[in-house]
TISENU-413128 format. One record per residue: residue in three letters; x, y, z of N, C-alpha, C in turn. Coordinates in steps of 0.001 Angstrom, whole numbers, always signed. Last residue first. Example, Ala and Ser with C-alpha at 12.3 -4.5 7.8 and 13.67 -1.06 7.14 Angstrom:
<pts>
PT type     n.X     n.Y     n.Z    ca.X    ca.Y    ca.Z     c.X     c.Y     c.Z
PT  SER  +12850   -2250   +7080  +13670   -1060   +7140  +12900     +30   +7870
PT  ALA  +13190   -5690   +7800  +12300   -4500   +7800  +13200   -3300   +7800
</pts>
This chain:
<pts>
PT type     n.X     n.Y     n.Z    ca.X    ca.Y    ca.Z     c.X     c.Y     c.Z
PT  UNK   -3692  +16718  +27965   -4764  +17029  +28876   -4486  +16548  +30237
PT  UNK   -1853  +15739  +26284   -1547  +16950  +26853   -2702  +17300  +27811
PT  UNK   -2745  +13359  +24869   -1461  +13244  +25742   -1354  +14398  +26545
PT  UNK   -4832  +14419  +23110   -5072  +13755  +24487   -3907  +13308  +25475
PT  UNK   -3418  +15951  +21645   -3985  +16515  +22411   -4460  +15650  +23484
PT  UNK   -1964  +13899  +20028   -1360  +14633  +20817   -2116  +15488  +21818
PT  UNK   -4161  +11993  +19277   -3157  +11559  +20091   -2439  +12720  +20689
PT  UNK   -5294  +14018  +17409   -6201  +13552  +18788   -5114  +12772  +19553
PT  UNK   -3438  +14333  +15855   -3870  +15626  +16554   -4680  +15159  +17886
PT  UNK   -3500  +12172  +14322   -2281  +12585  +14870   -2814  +13476  +16125
PT  UNK   -6025  +12161  +13159   -5772  +11167  +14056   -4448  +11696  +14882
PT  UNK   -5760  +14482  +11571   -6876  +14474  +12575   -6625  +13570  +13794
PT  UNK   -4121  +13729   +9756   -3851  +14475  +10593   -4699  +14815  +11726
PT  UNK   -5555  +11525   +8433   -4121  +11368   +9173   -3955  +12511  +10119
PT  UNK   -7606  +13174   +7412   -7723  +12059   +8314   -6460  +11621   +9027
PT  UNK   -5828  +14626   +5470   -6718  +15234   +6655   -7036  +14412   +7676
PT  UNK   -5074  +12630   +3809   -4085  +13461   +4494   -4686  +14268   +5614
PT  UNK   -7419  +11587   +2923   -6672  +10861   +3544   -5454  +11469   +4388
PT  UNK   -8073  +13923   +1229   -9125  +13409   +2428   -8030  +12513   +3228
PT  UNK   -5944  +13850    -539   -6239  +15070    +306   -7066  +14570   +1374
PT  UNK   -6258  +11323   -1955   -5089  +11473   -1282   -5350  +12945    -393
PT  UNK   -8730  +11574   -3082   -8751  +10637   -2194   -7694  +11031    -943
PT  UNK   -8084  +13630   -5068   -9302  +13862   -3972   -8914  +12712   -2693
PT  UNK   -6118  +12708   -6685   -5756  +13822   -5824   -6860  +13695   -4622
PT  UNK   -5421   +9105   -7063   -6764  +10135   -7052   -6267  +11298   -6107
PT  UNK   -3952   +7295   -7588   -3327   +8566   -8047   -4392   +9461   -7894
PT  UNK   -5339   +4876   -6483   -3804   +5458   -5705   -3356   +6648   -6356
PT  UNK   -7503   +4867   -7880   -7635   +5339   -6588   -6305   +5745   -5740
PT  UNK   -6573   +3887  -10262   -7206   +5389  -10201   -7320   +5641   -8944
PT  UNK   -5489   +1368   -9423   -4507   +2391   -9779   -5088   +3829   -9725
PT  UNK   -7726      -8   -9046   -6995    +211   -7768   -5659   +1626   -8248
PT  UNK   -9095    +143  -11388   -9709    +622  -10217   -8672   +1076   -9227
PT  UNK   -7449   -1662  -12749   -7506    -143  -13052   -8345    +641  -12001
PT  UNK   -5444   -3497  -10559   -6370   -3253  -11379   -6536   -1926  -11731
PT  UNK   -2070   -4529  -10063   -3049   -3786   -9711   -4188   -3697  -10699
PT  UNK    -678   -7859   -9864    -804   -6454  -10860   -2287   -5774  -10402
PT  UNK    +975   -9401   -7187    -466   -9185   -8248    -388   -8048   -8692
PT  UNK   +4454  -10195   -7309   +3351   -9788   -6836   +2112   -9676   -7762
PT  UNK   +5496  -13831   -7663   +5347  -12527   -8365   +4174  -11537   -7682
PT  UNK   +5123  -16488   -7068   +6357  -15538   -6632   +6241  -14262   -7017
PT  UNK   +3183  -17606   -8420   +2882  -17236   -7239   +3909  -16216   -6269
PT  UNK   +4362  -18714  -10521   +3564  -17345  -10788   +3292  -16884   -9493
PT  UNK   +7821  -19776   -9722   +6224  -19873   -9954   +5563  -18713  -10055
PT  UNK  +10704  -18848  -11320   +9924  -18767  -10466   +8498  -19007  -10689
PT  UNK  +12428  -21792  -13298  +11951  -20456  -13247  +11099  -20240  -11964
PT  UNK  +14964  -23904  -12586  +13531  -23842  -12866  +13364  -22382  -12669
PT  UNK  +17618  -25946  -13537  +17200  -24707  -12964  +15754  -24279  -13626
PT  UNK  +19177  -28625  -12361  +17834  -28417  -12967  +17479  -26922  -12645
PT  UNK  +22150  -30205  -12371  +21248  -29181  -11795  +20373  -28580  -12692
PT  UNK  +22620  -33537  -12658  +22512  -32269  -13277  +21730  -31335  -12344
PT  UNK  +24794  -35570  -10644  +23225  -35433  -10956  +23437  -33971  -11746
PT  UNK  +26883  -38355  -11856  +26767  -36733  -11398  +25236  -36363  -11508
</pts>
């Protein structure tokens, strides 16, 4: 009878840990505000383009 060998996950199976810079930019209010307006402008371009 063969024994079942239980192995842990490889390191490649885990997600990468974000760097300090990545965490800073994800929490940056300034960047989030800018990206909010950029997204809204893109949406408005699509809407206005469809109504012309």
